Every structure is written in structure tokens, then in C-alpha cells.
C-alpha atoms as one frame of an Amber mdcrd trajectory, in Angstrom:
protein
  89.851  79.487 224.254  88.908  76.152 223.646  85.321  74.613 224.502  83.787
  77.835 225.631  80.642  79.521 224.818  81.168  82.588 222.772  78.124  83.803
 221.243  75.408  82.472 223.539  72.519  84.325 225.019  72.844  86.401 227.953
  70.243  84.007 229.448  71.955  81.030 228.262  75.231  82.374 229.565  73.728
  82.578 233.029  73.554  79.040 233.049  76.672  78.025 231.104  79.023  80.733
 233.142  78.658  78.573 236.300  80.501  75.606 234.587  82.467  77.087 231.464
  84.262  73.840 230.839  82.554  71.078 229.298  85.564  68.894 229.753  85.336
  69.347 233.525  81.584  69.013 233.181  81.746  66.050 231.930  84.369  64.660
 234.222  82.155  65.671 237.269  78.919  64.025 235.772  80.986  60.849 235.306
  82.389  60.627 238.629  79.026  61.444 240.569  77.736  58.348 238.004  75.654
  60.467 235.796  77.560  59.412 232.466  79.317  56.646 231.996  83.192  56.574
 231.451  82.268  55.481 227.645  80.711  58.670 227.397  83.583  60.885 228.625
  85.933  59.119 226.575  83.915  60.055 223.548  83.985  63.620 224.475  87.772
  63.276 225.342  88.608  61.601 221.787  86.258  64.414 219.949  88.023  67.092
 221.942  91.480  65.819 220.220  90.331  65.667 216.935  88.999  69.342 217.343
  90.611  71.444 219.877  88.213  74.424 218.965  85.040  72.198 219.269  82.503
  74.547 221.056  80.495  73.634 224.252  77.220  72.834 222.993  79.111  70.372
 220.479  80.902  68.539 223.213  77.941  68.400 225.309  75.863  67.183 222.536
  78.414  64.284 221.825  77.986  63.564 225.703  74.329  63.601 225.892  74.060
  61.527 222.488  76.141  58.880 224.041  74.468  58.828 227.330  70.945  58.353
 225.499  72.204  55.539 223.328  73.019  53.711 226.607  69.428  54.355 227.533
  68.263  53.066 223.936  67.632  56.209 222.066  68.903  56.300 218.772  69.595
  59.870 218.815  69.330  63.044 221.196  66.321  64.875 220.011  67.028  68.564
 220.768  63.327  69.804 220.890  61.838  67.774 223.923  65.592  68.016 225.419
  65.325  71.631 226.126  61.789  71.391 227.137  62.404  69.007 230.044  66.086
  68.328 230.170  66.260  66.545 233.605  63.394  64.357 232.454  64.548  63.503
 229.342  68.004  62.310 230.310  66.716  60.726 233.442  69.361  63.159 235.426
  70.442  63.272 238.019  69.806  59.385 237.799  67.191  57.522 240.242  68.098
  58.011 244.122  70.827  60.737 243.368  70.582  64.382 244.406  72.091  67.331
 242.637  73.326  68.945 245.560  76.339  71.474 244.513  76.181  70.016 240.794
  74.839  71.880 237.805  71.889  69.847 236.506  71.153  69.465 232.867  67.701
  72.036 233.313  70.109  74.600 235.079  72.774  74.049 232.413  70.368  74.466
 229.280  68.223  77.140 230.743  67.777  79.768 228.228  69.575  77.745 225.219
  67.139  77.498 222.329  67.515  74.923 219.782  68.289  77.393 216.794  71.199
  78.367 218.783  71.963  74.933 219.829  71.805  73.849 215.951  73.586  76.801
 214.915  76.774  75.630 216.868  76.459  72.107 215.703  76.301  73.027 211.677
  79.517  75.091 212.623  81.293  72.407 213.772  83.674  69.894 211.645  82.566
  67.127 213.862  78.969  67.515 212.658  77.952  66.722 209.343  74.067  66.225
 207.420  72.306  63.107 206.440  75.726  62.251 204.351  79.120  62.231 204.849
  81.775  60.745 207.766  81.626  63.230 210.406  81.585  61.584 213.959  78.221
  62.969 214.516  75.068  63.996 212.237  72.475  66.683 212.840  69.187  65.740
 211.144  66.027  67.291 211.421  66.854  68.459 214.891  68.227  65.217 216.018
  71.744  64.608 216.653  73.000  61.064 215.880  76.488  59.247 216.194  77.121
  58.889 212.586  76.998  54.914 212.512  73.536  54.997 214.063  71.943  57.700
 211.555  73.526  55.531 208.805  71.893  52.655 210.222  68.358  54.561 210.559
  68.518  55.759 207.167  69.241  52.085 205.924  66.567  50.595 207.467  63.899
  53.110 206.498  65.327  52.357 202.825  65.119  48.824 203.065  61.642  49.083
 204.433  60.528  51.250 201.915  61.889  48.938 199.253  60.341  45.600 200.547
  57.032  47.873 201.322  56.656  48.956 197.604  56.774  45.228 196.453  53.233
  43.666 195.922  52.443  40.232 195.051  49.698  38.761 193.120  47.294  36.576
 195.168  45.034  33.718 193.217  41.578  34.641 192.470  40.133  32.073 194.963
  42.432  33.247 198.010  38.915  33.688 199.987  37.939  30.393 199.265  41.501
  28.991 200.460  41.321  31.384 203.525  37.954  29.901 204.612  39.288  26.067
 204.069  42.152  26.656 206.463  40.482  29.014 208.868  37.063  27.933 208.705
  37.321  25.558 211.631  38.878  27.768 213.866  36.181  30.620 213.690  33.129
  31.232 215.310  29.818  31.051 213.503  29.756  34.597 213.344  33.286  34.985
 211.375  32.313  32.126 209.228  29.271  34.241 208.116  31.693  37.217 207.579
  29.485  39.195 210.106  32.639  39.691 212.682  35.910  40.209 211.378  38.358
  37.226 211.728  41.560  38.982 211.739  43.839  36.083 211.115  42.342  35.667
 207.877  42.908  39.502 207.301  46.581  39.231 208.420  47.122  36.189 206.126
  45.680  38.063 203.106  47.781  41.062 203.813  50.968  39.088 204.067  49.789
  36.965 201.028  50.135  40.362 198.584  53.168  42.295 200.605  56.827  41.491
 200.292  57.090  43.047 203.786  54.105  42.150 206.438  53.900  42.719 210.083
  51.564  40.497 212.153  50.903  42.221 215.840  49.321  40.726 218.706  49.190
  40.079 222.299  49.775  36.375 223.648  47.183  33.858 222.318  46.008  36.115
 219.850  46.982  33.572 217.160  50.026  34.966 215.281  51.852  31.461 215.050
  48.543  29.870 213.940  48.375  32.575 211.405  51.623  32.351 210.071  51.553
  28.535 209.817  48.301  28.220 208.042  49.675  31.321 205.709  53.151  29.432
 204.919  50.845  26.643 203.757  49.072  28.507 201.452  51.893  29.958 199.764
  53.786  26.757 199.911  50.848  25.057 198.156  50.924  27.814 195.447  54.570
  27.647 194.969  54.040  23.689 194.634  51.418  24.067 192.352  53.774  26.304
 189.990  56.465  23.741 190.126  58.616  24.957 192.886  58.696  24.770 196.483
  59.449  28.016 198.408  62.571  28.092 200.815  61.065  29.269 204.000  63.542
  30.270 207.122  62.134  30.698 210.552  64.042  32.952 213.235  63.703  34.495
 216.697  66.145  37.076 218.363  66.632  34.607 221.461  67.148  31.038 222.044
  64.315  30.868 224.285  62.114  32.539 221.721  63.408  30.223 218.839  62.329
  26.927 221.188  59.172  28.430 221.790  58.131  29.067 218.329  59.803  25.836
 217.001  57.494  23.998 219.939  54.171  25.885 218.521  55.282  25.437 214.619
  55.522  21.860 215.281  51.872  21.729 217.077  49.938  23.787 214.131  51.736
  22.328 211.109  49.464  18.912 211.666  46.516  20.842 210.030  48.564  21.140
 206.745  48.462  18.431 204.269  51.387  15.987 204.479  53.255  17.123 200.877
  53.105  20.941 202.384  54.138  19.481 205.926  57.292  18.181 204.132  58.178
  21.252 202.962  57.747  23.441 206.033  60.914  24.208 208.303  61.190  22.023
 211.474  63.445  24.072 213.448  63.583  27.753 214.302  66.986  29.316 214.119
  68.381  32.607 216.256  69.083  35.578 214.279  72.749  35.568 215.028  73.085
  31.845 213.729  70.638  32.768 210.762  72.893  35.673 209.669  76.104  34.116
 210.805  77.844  35.875 213.662  81.322  36.728 212.902  83.568  36.448 216.376
  84.578  39.642 217.688  82.784  41.598 214.854  79.674  43.511 214.374  79.295
  42.217 210.750  77.845  39.135 209.699  78.463  36.347 207.091  75.269  37.058
 205.275  74.735  40.612 204.093  73.608  42.499 200.741  76.686  41.082 199.239
  76.172  37.659 200.377  72.261  37.176 200.905  70.460  34.729 202.572  69.311
  31.582 200.703  65.366  32.000 201.380  62.490  32.918 199.665  60.674  33.593
 202.737  61.633  34.580 206.038  59.617  34.705 209.278  60.860  36.397 212.180
  59.392  36.161 215.561  59.327  38.198 218.722  60.206  41.255 216.543  59.774
  43.893 219.434  63.073  42.332 220.821  65.026  43.451 217.474  67.144  46.476
 217.915  68.042  48.718 215.368  71.544  47.567 214.283  70.197  43.903 214.381
  67.163  44.951 212.088  69.486  46.664 209.902  71.857  43.564 209.350  68.770
  41.257 208.820  66.991  43.710 206.288  70.674  44.019 204.343  70.352  40.123
 203.971  67.119  39.670 202.780  67.814  38.924 198.738  65.881  40.559 196.236
  62.390  39.025 195.444  62.160  37.603 199.087  59.290  37.937 201.562  59.591
  39.079 204.877  57.201  38.537 207.505  57.516  40.209 211.026  55.770  38.734
 214.134  55.517  40.447 217.670  53.724  42.289 220.109  53.948  46.175 219.613
  52.999  46.909 223.061  55.807  45.037 224.775  58.936  46.523 226.004  61.326
  47.735 223.347  64.996  45.817 222.525  67.430  45.770 225.220  69.798  47.453
 223.161  68.985  50.873 221.259  66.195  51.397 219.138  62.197  50.412 219.065
  61.896  49.234 215.489  58.783  47.290 215.797  57.224  50.137 217.776  58.342
  52.850 215.061  56.750  50.716 212.479  53.511  50.480 214.117  53.585  54.134
 215.587  50.208  55.178 214.006  48.082  55.957 217.122  44.633  55.343 214.830
  43.107  52.179 214.639  41.444  53.208 211.304  44.111  53.401 209.050  43.672
  51.130 205.659  43.290  52.988 203.186  40.416  52.503 200.507  42.001  50.367
 198.127  43.263  48.096 201.166  39.922  47.733 202.363  38.790  46.974 198.600
  41.675  44.246 198.182  40.593  42.735 201.814  36.768  42.615 200.827  37.555
  40.809 197.692  40.242  38.514 199.308  38.980  37.541 202.386  35.092  38.549
 202.383  35.230  40.555 205.777  34.069  44.303 205.376  36.787  46.574 206.884
  35.074  49.656 206.194  35.197  50.681 209.687  38.970  50.664 209.779  39.282
  53.030 206.942  41.188  55.983 207.317  44.284  58.025 206.585  47.214  56.067
 207.102  50.723  55.582 205.865  51.889  53.032 203.399  53.650  51.006 205.819
  50.363  50.847 207.807  48.820  48.908 204.661  50.898  45.859 205.622  50.290
  45.822 209.486  47.785  43.687 210.854  46.828  43.856 214.697  45.209  40.711
 215.987  42.730  41.665 218.548  41.064  38.578 219.743  43.169  36.508 222.544
  42.080  33.025 222.482  44.098  32.081 225.946  42.734  34.557 227.893  38.832
  34.896 227.830  36.472  36.705 229.424  37.075  35.209 232.965  40.696  35.534
 232.711  42.095  38.175 235.215  45.616  38.275 233.029  43.903  39.053 230.104
  41.853  41.831 231.657  44.779  43.094 233.763  47.195  43.395 230.768  44.087
  44.981 228.715  43.881  48.069 230.980  47.429  48.449 231.576  47.805  48.688
 227.944  44.963  51.150 227.491  46.819  53.316 230.367  43.556  52.921 232.227
  44.404  52.996 235.983  41.084  53.122 237.018  40.279  50.161 234.805  43.196
  48.327 236.471  41.606  48.785 240.018  38.327  47.595 238.675  39.970  44.314
 237.716  41.433  44.099 240.984  38.037  44.268 242.707  36.527  41.619 240.365
  38.399  39.048 242.199  39.533  36.722 239.356  41.014  33.552 240.472  44.233
  33.536 238.482  45.489  37.108 239.651  46.996  37.939 242.874  48.731  40.438
 245.081  51.092  40.254 247.650  51.859  43.554 249.425  55.013  43.276 251.201
  57.667  45.983 252.275  60.477  44.110 251.808  61.822  40.766 250.264  62.471
  39.347 253.791  58.840  39.013 254.542  57.470  35.730 255.092  54.772  36.235
 253.044  57.356  36.657 249.908  59.153  33.604 251.175  55.741  31.669 250.994
  55.255  32.840 247.597  58.502  31.643 246.038  58.243  28.591 247.978  55.018
  27.399 247.330  53.234  30.123 245.180  49.484  30.162 245.986  49.143  26.313
 246.197  48.251  26.158 249.792  44.921  28.063 248.818  44.229  26.629 245.499
  45.488  23.110 245.250  48.636  21.624 243.993  47.363  22.150 240.599  47.230
  25.748 241.436  49.971  28.465 240.900  53.423  26.867 242.329  56.549  28.415
 243.439  60.067  26.966 243.420  59.778  23.891 245.758  57.890  21.786 242.960
  60.983  21.593 240.510  63.437  21.234 243.294  61.610  18.193 245.197  61.688
  16.866 241.327  65.098  17.295 241.278  65.585  15.709 244.700  63.693  12.404
 243.534  66.280  11.531 241.241  65.777   9.438 237.928  64.847   6.364 239.781
  61.268   7.453 240.170  61.166   8.050 236.268  61.555   5.823 233.143  64.820
   7.371 232.465  67.121   9.738 233.441  66.565  12.096 230.405  62.657  11.764
 231.614  63.687  12.949 235.280  65.596  16.143 233.722  63.021  17.096 231.660
  60.612  16.996 234.420  62.815  19.082 236.669  63.149  21.604 233.653  59.166
  21.387 233.430  58.877  22.025 237.127  61.049  24.929 236.673  59.158  26.547
 234.196  56.143  26.343 236.407  57.353  29.818 238.281  59.112  32.899 237.731
  59.956  35.816 239.498  60.560  38.830 237.653  61.738  42.512 238.423  62.444
  45.800 236.471  65.471  46.283 238.212  68.716  45.228 238.201  69.899  46.817
 241.792  68.341  47.660 244.950  66.443  45.723 247.313  63.983  44.615 244.747
  66.759  44.346 241.991  67.698  40.977 240.273  70.971  40.739 242.366  69.659
  41.081 245.776  66.409  38.759 244.889  68.195  36.147 243.405  70.640  36.005
 246.857  67.160  36.267 249.398  65.526  33.577 247.168  68.513  31.291 247.562
  68.580  32.092 251.171  64.888  31.177 251.469  65.641  27.863 249.527  68.586
  27.166 251.686  66.948  27.582 254.919  64.072  25.397 253.806  66.557  22.367
 253.096  65.752  22.483 249.030  69.188  23.379 248.240  72.609  22.554 250.078
  74.511  25.830 249.265  73.809  29.402 247.961  76.926  29.815 246.284  79.090
  27.986 243.320  77.440  25.128 241.501  74.773  23.401 243.339  72.256  21.068
 242.389  68.964  22.926 241.824  70.984  26.293 240.622  68.733  27.878 237.672
  71.244  29.913 235.460  70.477  32.258 232.603  73.187  32.592 229.642  74.142
  36.099 229.432  76.137  36.138 226.316  75.874  34.076 223.049  78.221  31.248
 222.746  78.472  29.306 219.574  81.034  27.050 220.320  78.514  25.476 223.064
  75.390  26.284 221.096  74.035  28.177 223.602  72.244  31.379 223.105  72.030
  34.924 225.208  68.536  33.935 227.085  68.930  30.235 227.356  67.990  28.858
 230.869  69.393  25.763 232.573  69.711  23.639 235.862  72.399  22.293 237.531
  71.577  18.764 238.257  73.481  15.713 239.501  73.792  13.428 236.771  75.101
  10.195 236.021  78.073  11.543 234.367  78.598  14.055 237.268  77.194  17.580
 238.025  76.116  19.017 234.694  74.068  22.059 233.741  70.882  21.118 231.561
  69.958  23.006 228.829  66.441  22.391 227.183  66.915  22.747 223.025  64.848
  23.554 220.518  64.132  20.487 219.407  63.216  18.865 222.354  66.896  17.273
 223.305  68.689  18.078 226.253  72.134  19.700 226.392  74.369  18.720 229.354
  77.664  20.627 230.118  80.033  20.775 232.467  79.801  24.195 234.661  83.663
  24.452 234.197  82.487  25.086 230.404  80.130  28.006 231.348  81.520  31.639
 232.017  78.921  33.908 230.945  75.785  32.577 233.336  73.984  33.999 236.114
  71.801  32.860 238.647  68.215  33.270 237.926  65.757  32.690 240.475  64.745
  36.421 239.623  65.428  37.766 236.198  64.535  41.303 234.725  61.460  41.587
 232.681  63.613  42.755 229.989  65.299  39.336 229.788  62.094  37.585 230.437
  60.780  38.710 227.035  60.274  35.877 224.694  59.517  33.305 227.539  56.493
  32.235 229.331  55.736  30.811 232.671  52.689  29.039 234.250  53.089  31.289
 237.060  54.910  34.782 236.932  55.353  36.880 240.068  56.500  40.342 239.176
  57.924  42.578 241.873  57.510  46.401 241.833  59.598  48.455 244.337  58.630
  50.698 246.674  59.229  54.208 244.751  58.244  55.213 241.276  61.303  55.229
 238.785  61.439  56.070 234.925  62.006  52.297 234.074  58.705  51.332 235.431
  56.595  51.850 232.563  53.294  50.594 231.045  54.903  48.572 228.372  57.272
  46.961 231.078  54.089  45.978 233.423  52.558  44.858 230.026  55.149  42.694
 229.338  55.712  41.398 232.962  52.005  40.600 233.192  52.008  38.672 229.803
  54.816  36.550 230.721  52.293  34.447 232.531  50.084  31.626 230.922  48.058
  30.611 233.769  48.683  32.740 236.632  50.073  36.287 237.754  50.945  37.469
 241.198  51.858  41.258 241.644  54.606  41.987 244.340  54.716  45.246 245.641
  54.456  47.514 248.852  51.542  49.603 247.686  48.918  50.149 244.726  50.341
  53.670 244.265  53.431  52.075 242.116  50.983  50.252 239.536  48.896  53.209
 238.905  51.866  55.431 238.181  53.538  52.967 236.191  50.321  52.596 233.869
  50.444  56.570 233.326  54.252  56.465 231.860  55.024  55.503 228.743  58.385
  54.327 227.255  59.431  56.830 224.565  62.646  56.125 222.507  63.922  58.960
 220.085  64.706  57.518 216.791  63.186  59.366 213.822  62.644  55.999 212.204
  59.097  56.548 211.622  59.400  60.007 210.167  61.832  58.869 207.803  59.474
  55.618 206.827  56.868  58.312 206.268
């Protein structure tokens, strides 16, 4: 009989006999909302391909597809069997099992060896090579396409990692010259480590380098000065470097463009002229093809670059990283910038996290320590220890220049990142002036209404943390109060960037959909907007899909404004200009008084308010909370019913199964 379970152990049969038909099980789980229709369709497709496919084969296919939607590259059988319900997050949050067979009951008594035996015997499953729909490698079940992607990324990373570049004998003097004015006296005396100099030295000698650090640690400054050194060396040798800069989203690209423009002033004029003036999105850099996963630039048509810098690397999913690495020409360098502690990409994979997964801070091999001593003058022997080859190309910037000792944002982010819930509580007790808590049971509470209207400006003055009133009142003033319509629109956009509500959820009372409706209602009742539906003046919108014909990228934000040309949606562009579009030309946008923490990656706001719901859910993790906190430039507000939620989130890590770190070695 097809899709039964001959050969299972008696203990396994006890669970599986309750639901002998895998197609019926998948149908039930899909009807309940536990699985997606796509997961069901995949199982049905495989069953049509192989009528004799066994229970554990088709169940594995359903679950690997389910996990892919949750950001995992593969189904890791060992952890799954140790905690089926927890690993799969089934039943979903807010749902009960009732009479339905749960994964833990279903898989009770099934061993990893048994499952692998069934997979090994199936024509649907292959090993690390082949063209079967599924691949079983090292106890992990993959969709074949994602296994190939994982393997290719590992191969490209190892290829780049193996390439070393000679550095000039006077590198230390050059680093002292460009970083000296930025260092403390102790750093100039070489008694304290200046990590930006270390990062520049590592990047100078490696074809692949990774610079990780939180907000304000100087990633952009480091790279600009490094590019200055490398461009100078190339010019001294008679040719300039072709340098390109990129970021995953339009918003991140605009921020990097702005940061680069501020930092290049420290370089000599001849070098400045050779520096790139703008930052591209990855899709635009690689050349997207409509309705295709493929790009114009690939291994057969590589990018025309000698050096590529990519910011916000934590946002890059596995498939995009593979496309990027395939397009790097032989002999070119790649510098990845990012924050390894941030949320992983929205799509499947956690590439930066996999690359930076070494738990120890002391992982520089003796040869690396010796090179850094010679190239920078700093003694890094305390950071010497067993490390992977890739660890020799990673530098974590440890000093924040934005959040000093008097910054509650910095202290709170640090405690959260360390998983120290007692430390988090202590930060709140210290009474920092830049962090706030608003304890409300519902988004209909007046305290929440006051927050979204005025922030905390009533207690800290007009220069303090604002709400949405500022940008809407600026909008209502019209261009007459400003030098030009352009100046007015830029002031409106600047005002909107002063405040943003973030949430981890899309649905539910504290989800982005309900919050946007609630906030719009508050603004309407306060006479700040004249409608809550349609294209009304003051409506902020978020682009949810790349639109190359309009020059808009996923993550771009704009404001609906009554311009002299009529109602337009105004978007800030990376070069400082504005793009004004008819609302009718925009189809993939959503209102963005509130946005998900995931969508906020690559953005920063003067005042950020992060909402946490009243119950602990699997999506509320340490990485999510850290990411939300560090979106705030100057002030941060936590909105939640009680402190238990934050404490629980701090102890909950984001784990994504991929096997990439193991392949890189």
C-alpha cells in the first residue's frame, strides 16, 4: 500500500498507526493552518512522481518545505526528533492540538537512523550530488536547490578565503596617518586596541573580509579609510581600483550613500575623485531579470569590479548571497559589513550568522596575531586561540562611538545581546534619559495614543523624542513656510523619520495590520489626517516589492503629499533628490505608521517605539529585540503589558538550520 510505514519499530508504529495516510495528515494540517498549501502541493507532487514513496519520506518533504518558509535551509533531523513541536513551531502560536496528531506524538519512537534509512532507500532522495528533488546530507534533509545553493556558497567562500594579498611594508604608518585623529591617546600609544585599524589591516590582506559591529561602531568610517588606502596603493601602481558599493535594500543603500559622502572628506582629493558616489541595491547591481531567479551578472558574466563592499550583510539570504558570490570576478575582493547579532534575513538562511558563528572571542591563530602586530602595532595576543580559517578574516568592532557610557540605548542593547535578563532589569533601574517604558494592556489605551502623537516631548521639550504630530503639522503648513516646495517636502520626510513604531508581528492586536489601523484612527480623531483609507495626505507608505520601472526597491518609504502637481507620493532617493509619483502608479505598498522589526533592518529613526505583545511567542527573540532597540538613534521606547515578555525574549535565541558553517569548516 502506498505511503504506509512498513518496517517501523513497534514504538514508532504506536504513534504512526494513529495516522497511517501521510496525504491525509498533510491535508489535515494544511486545513488547520499548520502547513501552507504550498507544502501540501509539494507532497502531492512528489507522491505523483513516486507512488511508493514511504511515510517518512513524504512527511520529511512536507516538513522541510514548512521549515523553509520559517527561514531554515534544511530539516535537521537530530534536533527535530529531540523536540518535534518546538523545532517545527507546531501547533502554531495561539492554536491548540485538540484531537489532531501533533509532531511529537507522531514521531514518538522514530529514531534518526530509521528516518535516514527510509530516506536513503527512496528514489526521491539523493546525496550531495544528483538531481533528485530532495538531498540528505549529514543528517539534514534539503530541497535539492537549497542544498546546491548551500554547497556553492561554501565553495565560493572558501575560494575567496584562500586568496591573500600582499600589503605594503609601511601599512602601520598609513593606518596611523588616517586613523590617528580618531583614536584615543591610549589607542595612539598602542596600549589599547583600535579595532577599526585592525579591521582595515585584515581587509587589506584578504580577498574576503567581514567587518561586524553594532550601530555607531565605525563600520562605514573604517571602510572609507580602507578604500582610501587601497585606492592610493592602486594609483601609486599606475591604475585605479574599480570599486562598487551595494546594500540589500533601497533604504540601506541610501543610508550608506549618506554615510560615505560624510566620510570621504578625510581623503585626499585625487582619491576622493576615484571613490564611488552612490550605492546600488544588490538587485540593481546584479541586474534582475523580470520573472526570473537569475541575474544578468553571474559566473559567466561577472561584475566589472575590483572591489565590492556590501553593507547590511545580515539581511542577505542564502540565494542572494550565492548569486552575489557567483558574480564576483576572479581576483576581485569582497568586504561584507553588518551586525552579526541582528535578525537574520527575511528569506531563508542566516549567512552572516553562519560565517560568524564561532562562540569564542579568542579565535585569531598565531600567524594572524603576528601579522596584526606587524601591520598595526597592536598586541592581540589575548585574542589568540583556536579558530577556523574564516575567523581570520572576521573583525568585530567592539566600541560604540554613538552610544557612550551615559546611553541607555547602548546599555540596553548590550544587556539584551548578552542574554542577561538581570542586566536588562538593572539598565531600566538606572533611569537613563534616552529609554522609556510604556506599560499598556491594549493599543487603545490613552497612554499609547499620547506616545504615537507626541512621543515624550511633553516631558522632555520639543527637542526630545517626538511622535507623528511633528511631520503631519509640517505637512499641513504647506510650502509657503519654506524656501521651496522641495524644501518643504524634505522637511516632511525628515519629520517622519523622527519616529517609528515597530512590532515583531503582522497579525493580532499588536500586529502591524491592527496597529496601522489604530494609529490612523488616533491621528484622524486628532485632526492630523482627514481620512484613514485611500491616498490621503500624510499617509506613509512602504514599498513591499522591487519595481525597477519606477526605480523603487522593497523597503523604500514615502509620504502622500498635496504638491503643486496634485497628490503625489514623495520618496527620498539615495542621492538626496526626491521622486514624486502618482499614487495610481503604485501597487505594491502598505501603510507604515507601524512596521515589522524585520522590515526596519537597514533603517534608523530618531525615536523608535517597539511594541511587544502580552504573550511570549517563538518569533520574539533576543535578536529581534536587539534589532528593534538599535534602530533608535537617540531615544527608545518599549511598549508592552508587563516586563515578563522582555525577560523571556532575552533568553530565546534565533536558530536557523543550514549546515553552511559546518561546510565552511
